[in-house]
N, C-alpha and C positions, 0 to 999 in steps of 0.2 A: 670263333673262340675269343677274338679280341672283344666282341660285344659282351660276351658272358663275363669276362674278367672285369671289364669296365662297370658293368651292372652290379656285380658282386662287390666291387670296391665302393661304389656310390651307396649301396645299401648298407654296408658295414659302417661307412662314414656317417650316414644319417642316423643309424642306431646309436653310435657313440655320442653324437651331438645330443640326441634325445635323452640318453641316460645321464650325461653330464649336466644337462640343464635341469633335469628333475631332481638330481641328487645334491644340488648345491645347498648352502645354508639358507634358511628361510628367514626373512626379515619381516617383522610385524610393522605394518604401516600405521602411523599415528598422526593425528592432526596437531597442529601447533596450538597450544592452549590459549595463546593470545589472540588467535584468529577466530575462536569459537564465539558464538553469540550467547549473551546472557539473557535469560528470560525473567521477567519480573511479574509478579502477580499484583495487579492494581486493585486496591480495595475501593468499593463504591463510595465510602465516606471520604476518601482522599481525593477523588476526582468526580465531583458532581457533574452531571450531564449538562445542566444549564444553571445560570445564576438568576434567581428571581426573588421576589419578596416572599416573606413568610406566609402571607395571606392566601396566595394562589397555589394551585397544585402544579408542580413542574411537569408532570407527565401529560396533563391535559394541554398545557401550553405547547409542549413539544409535538403532540399529536396535531394540534391546530396548525402549527408551522409546517409540519410535514405535508398536510393536506393542501396548504397554500402553495408550497413548492411544486407538488405534483400537478395541481390545477394550472399554475402559471406556465410551467415548462412542458407539460404533457408527457414527461418521462417518469419512470418509476423512481421511488426514493432511493433505491439501491445504487443509482447512478451518481448520487450526490454525497459530498462530504460537507457536513454541517458544523459550523462553529458553535460556540456557546451562545445562548440567547441571553442578551443583556437587558435587564429591566432599567428603563430610563424614566425621567419625569413624564414624558409624553407617551410612553408605551414600551414597546419591545423593539430591539434591534438585533439583527443577526446577519451572518454572511454564509454563503454556500457556494460550492464549486462543483461543476459537472465534471467528474473525473474522466469521462469518455471523450468529451470535446475540449476540455480545458477552459471553458468559459466560467468566469467568476461573477457572482451576483451579490448584491447587497439588498437586504429586505428590512422593512420597518413597518410596524403596525401600532395603532392606538391600543389602549388598555383592553378594550372589548373586541378587538379585531374587526371593527366596522370599517376602518379605513386602512388599506394595505398598500404600501408602495414598494415595488421591486424594480430595480434597474440593474442593467449589466455594467459591471465595473470594467472600464476600458483597460486593455492590456498596456503595461508599461513598455515603452519602446526601449530596446536594448541598444546602447550606443557603444560602438567600438572605440576603445580608448587608444589602443595601439595595435598595429598590425605588424607582426614579426615576420 
């Protein structure tokens, strides 16, 4: 008899807790407007992929640079972040970073891509200024 009374009491208590939790006021969750990201559409004219002279085709130069990077590293171009390709007096100059390994490279080539130089940029050593 004691077990039945205890069981009925616990069942009644559980039902009351369930009903009171479901019947309470509902609050709509909202995000803080200052914490949301803003998306911007970048127009192609505002951000050219590379800076070159007007005589050459920028797409052809970018394709040649991509082939050079793939050939030198042996990795697909999707693993790299490429900077703007700068036209200099001697040819072209660019930088690229392997996003998977973190290695940074600097590349340069003459105007006709006959002579290409690529070297790995040494990592800057971080120095601890203070240790708290």
